[in-house]
C-alpha positions in Angstrom: -148.1 6.2 -51.6 -147.2 3.0 -53.4 -150.0 1.0 -55.0 -149.1 -2.4 -56.6 -150.9 -3.3 -59.8 -151.5 -6.8 -60.8 -149.4 -7.6 -63.8 -150.8 -9.5 -66.8 -148.3 -11.7 -68.6 -149.0 -12.2 -72.3 -146.8 -14.1 -74.5 -146.5 -12.8 -78.1 -144.5 -14.0 -81.0 -141.4 -11.8 -81.9 -142.5 -11.5 -85.4 -145.8 -10.0 -84.5 -145.9 -6.1 -84.5 -147.3 -5.0 -81.2 -150.3 -2.5 -81.4 -153.0 -1.8 -79.1 -155.5 -3.4 -81.5 -153.7 -6.8 -82.2 -152.6 -6.9 -78.5 -156.2 -6.9 -77.3 -157.3 -9.1 -80.1 -155.1 -11.9 -78.7 -156.4 -11.6 -75.3 -159.2 -13.9 -73.8 -162.2 -11.8 -72.6 -161.2 -12.4 -69.0 -157.7 -11.1 -69.4 -158.9 -8.3 -71.7 -161.2 -7.1 -68.8 -158.3 -7.3 -66.2 -156.1 -5.2 -68.4 -158.8 -2.7 -69.1 -159.3 -2.5 -65.4 -155.6 -2.1 -64.7 -155.4 0.7 -67.1 -158.4 2.5 -65.6 -156.8 2.0 -62.2 -153.6 3.5 -63.4 -155.3 6.5 -64.9 -157.1 7.0 -61.7 -153.9 6.9 -59.6 -152.1 9.3 -61.9 -155.0 11.7 -61.9 -155.0 11.7 -58.1 -151.4 12.4 -57.7 -151.7 16.2 -57.2 -154.2 15.7 -54.3 -152.1 13.1 -52.7 -149.1 15.5 -52.9 -151.0 18.3 -51.4 -150.9 16.5 -48.0 -147.6 14.9 -48.1 -144.7 15.9 -45.8 -142.8 18.8 -47.3 -145.2 19.4 -50.0 -145.3 23.1 -49.8 -148.7 23.2 -48.5 -148.5 23.1 -44.7 -152.3 24.0 -44.2 -153.4 21.0 -46.3 -151.0 18.8 -44.5 -152.5 20.1 -41.2 -156.0 19.5 -42.3 -155.1 15.8 -43.2 -153.4 15.3 -39.9 -156.4 16.6 -37.9 -158.6 13.9 -39.7 -155.8 11.1 -38.9 -155.9 12.4 -35.2 -159.5 12.1 -34.9 -159.3 8.6 -36.4 -156.8 7.7 -33.8 -159.0 8.6 -31.0 -158.1 12.2 -30.3 -161.2 14.3 -29.3 -162.3 17.0 -31.5 -162.0 19.4 -28.5 -158.3 18.6 -28.0 -157.6 18.8 -31.9 -159.2 22.2 -32.0 -157.6 23.6 -29.0 -154.2 22.3 -29.7 -153.9 23.0 -33.4 -155.8 26.3 -33.6 -153.8 28.8 -35.5 -150.7 26.6 -35.8 -148.3 27.6 -38.5 -145.0 26.4 -39.8 -142.0 27.7 -37.7 -139.1 28.2 -39.9 -136.7 28.9 -37.0 -137.4 25.4 -35.8 -136.4 24.0 -39.2 -133.4 26.1 -39.3 -132.2 24.8 -35.9 -132.8 21.2 -36.8 -130.9 21.5 -40.0 -128.0 23.3 -38.3 -127.2 20.9 -35.5 -123.7 20.2 -35.0 -122.2 16.9 -34.0 -121.6 16.9 -30.1 -117.9 17.2 -30.0 -116.8 18.0 -26.5 -114.9 15.7 -24.5 -116.1 14.4 -21.1 -113.5 16.6 -19.5 -114.7 19.8 -21.3 -118.5 19.0 -20.9 -118.4 18.0 -17.3 -115.9 20.8 -16.4 -118.3 23.3 -17.8 -121.5 21.9 -16.5 -121.0 20.3 -13.2 -119.0 23.0 -11.0 -121.5 25.8 -11.4 -124.4 23.6 -10.5 -122.9 21.6 -7.6 -123.8 23.9 -4.7 -127.3 24.4 -5.9 -127.6 20.7 -6.5 -126.6 20.0 -2.8 -129.1 22.6 -1.7 -131.9 20.9 -3.8 -130.9 17.5 -2.2 -131.6 19.0 1.2 -134.8 21.0 0.1 -136.3 18.0 -1.4 -134.7 15.4 0.8 -138.0 13.8 2.1 -139.5 13.7 -1.4 -136.4 12.2 -2.8 -136.3 9.6 -0.1 -140.0 8.5 -1.0 -139.2 8.6 -4.6 -136.3 6.1 -4.1 -138.5 3.8 -2.1 -141.0 3.9 -4.9 -138.8 3.6 -8.0 -135.5 2.6 -6.8 -133.6 5.6 -8.2 -131.5 7.7 -5.8 -131.9 11.4 -5.4 -128.4 12.2 -6.5 -129.1 10.8 -10.1 -132.4 12.7 -10.4 -131.0 16.0 -9.2 -128.0 15.6 -11.5 -130.3 15.1 -14.6 -132.5 18.0 -13.4 -129.6 20.3 -13.2 -128.1 19.4 -16.6 -131.3 19.5 -18.4 -132.8 22.7 -17.3 -130.6 24.2 -14.5 -133.1 23.0 -12.1 -136.2 24.3 -13.9 -134.8 27.7 -14.8 -134.3 27.2 -18.6 -137.0 24.9 -19.8 -137.4 26.6 -23.3 -139.8 29.1 -24.9 -140.8 27.3 -28.2 -144.4 26.5 -28.6 -144.4 22.8 -28.3 -147.3 21.9 -30.6 -146.1 24.2 -33.3 -142.6 22.9 -33.1 -143.8 19.3 -33.4 -146.1 20.2 -36.1 -143.3 21.7 -38.1 -141.0 18.8 -37.7 -143.8 16.4 -38.5 -144.5 18.2 -41.8 -140.8 18.2 -42.6 -139.7 15.0 -44.3 -136.6 14.3 -42.3 -138.2 12.4 -39.4 -141.8 12.9 -40.2 -143.2 9.8 -38.7 -141.4 10.2 -35.4 -142.7 13.7 -34.9 -146.1 12.9 -36.2 -146.3 10.4 -33.3 -145.1 12.9 -30.8 -147.6 15.5 -32.1 -150.4 13.0 -31.5 -149.1 12.5 -28.0 -149.0 16.2 -27.5 -152.7 16.4 -28.3 -153.3 13.4 -26.0 -151.6 15.4 -23.1 -154.1 18.2 -23.8 -157.1 15.6 -24.0 -156.0 14.2 -20.7 -156.1 17.5 -19.0 -152.3 17.7 -17.9 -151.6 20.9 -19.8 -153.4 23.5 -21.8 -151.8 24.2 -25.3 -150.8 27.7 -24.3 -148.7 26.3 -21.3 -146.9 23.9 -23.6 -143.7 25.5 -24.2 -140.3 24.1 -24.2 -137.2 23.2 -26.3 -137.3 23.6 -30.1 -137.6 19.9 -30.8 -140.6 19.4 -28.6 -139.1 18.5 -25.2 -141.3 19.7 -22.4 -140.9 20.3 -18.5 -138.0 20.5 -16.1 -136.2 17.4 -17.2 -137.4 17.7 -20.9 -139.7 14.9 -21.6 -140.8 14.3 -25.2 -144.7 14.0 -25.3 -144.5 10.2 -25.8 -142.3 9.8 -22.6 -144.7 12.3 -20.8 -147.8 10.1 -21.6 -145.9 6.9 -20.5 -144.0 7.9 -17.5 -145.4 11.2 -16.0 -146.8 10.9 -12.6 -148.8 12.9 -10.1 -146.5 12.3 -7.1 -147.9 14.9 -4.8 -151.5 13.8 -5.4 -153.0 17.0 -6.4 -154.7 15.6 -9.4 -152.4 16.8 -12.2 -149.1 15.5 -13.8 -147.3 18.8 -13.8 -143.6 18.5 -15.2 -143.4 22.3 -15.7 -143.9 23.6 -12.2 -144.1 20.8 -9.8 -140.7 19.6 -8.5 -142.1 16.3 -6.9 -143.7 15.4 -10.1 -140.7 16.2 -12.0 -138.4 14.1 -10.0 -140.8 11.2 -9.5 -141.5 11.1 -13.4 -137.8 11.1 -14.1 -137.4 8.1 -11.8 -140.3 6.4 -13.3 -138.7 6.7 -16.7 -135.3 5.4 -15.4 -137.1 2.5 -13.7 -139.1 1.7 -16.9 -135.8 1.1 -18.6 -134.5 -1.2 -15.9 -132.8 0.8 -13.3 -131.5 -1.6 -10.6 -132.3 -0.4 -7.0 -129.0 -0.2 -4.8 -126.6 -0.7 -7.6 -123.8 1.5 -9.0 -124.3 4.0 -11.8 -120.6 4.2 -13.1 -119.8 3.5 -16.6 -120.0 -0.1 -17.5 -122.8 -0.9 -14.9 -126.3 -1.9 -15.9 -127.5 1.4 -14.4 -125.2 3.5 -16.7 -126.8 1.6 -19.6 -130.1 3.0 -18.4 -128.6 6.4 -18.2 -127.8 6.0 -21.9 -131.4 5.3 -22.6 -132.1 9.0 -21.3 -129.4 10.4 -23.5 -127.5 8.3 -26.1 -124.4 10.5 -25.8 -121.6 8.8 -23.7 -120.2 12.1 -22.7 -123.6 13.3 -21.4 -124.3 10.0 -19.6 -120.8 10.1 -17.9 -121.4 13.6 -16.9 -124.7 12.7 -15.2 -122.9 9.7 -13.4 -120.0 12.1 -12.4 -122.5 14.7 -11.1 -124.5 12.3 -9.1 -121.4 10.9 -7.6 -120.2 14.5 -6.5 -123.6 15.1 -4.9 -123.3 11.7 -3.1 -120.0 12.8 -1.6 -121.2 16.3 -0.6 -121.7 17.1 3.1 
């Protein structure tokens, strides 16, 4: 925390030896009171530093940080029930920090990545297009995003829901919010994870996903879940973990939210390809989605 103190400008002749006594003797009563107040405030700030440090990110005291976060969450409108349920027993997950700090730059070429990811998923992707054909048609009518694009993302993200991740989402987010590398980003995601609990979409125990907090069969961050998740089958729940219609419709809602143009191409250089890059900034990944979707569109 930075606190700015008002500076008092005092002009003193060079020949005068500066001591605390003659310095204050030259001050007017008003300036003297201001200076004394500033000194008192400085002393107060310095004495408070250990307490502030106890709840700072990466301070070495995760429990104190978590207690401070709970207070902040309540102040931001998260219910005590959601806070208690979501954060009960949460501890630092060192394995998440290890993964975050050992990430490697994505270095595969498009040919390498698409060659590894698309062929093994093409047959099942075609089957998914047939299995959910009527649902995908309704989704396209609603959001303008074709089924081929949605199924391609679904397959690349989690192999059509097979590999959604096993990390406790709230614990992962709390760990990354406590770490100082991207503290504010993950603090906001942790708040939204608690809002998911508060809204009744998921119980904390069911919130398991990738190590960085992504959830569901197309790997939504909690902020995206809160903004774009939809109950497409009308059963009263937004379920992106188990419910394929909700998964696919929510993914379409996300793309539509970033400006997907109905009936337009999705190849590199097109406006819709730029929307795919809002899903994943990697050009190689986005090209692979476009390629996979094109292959699905050509499948018999």
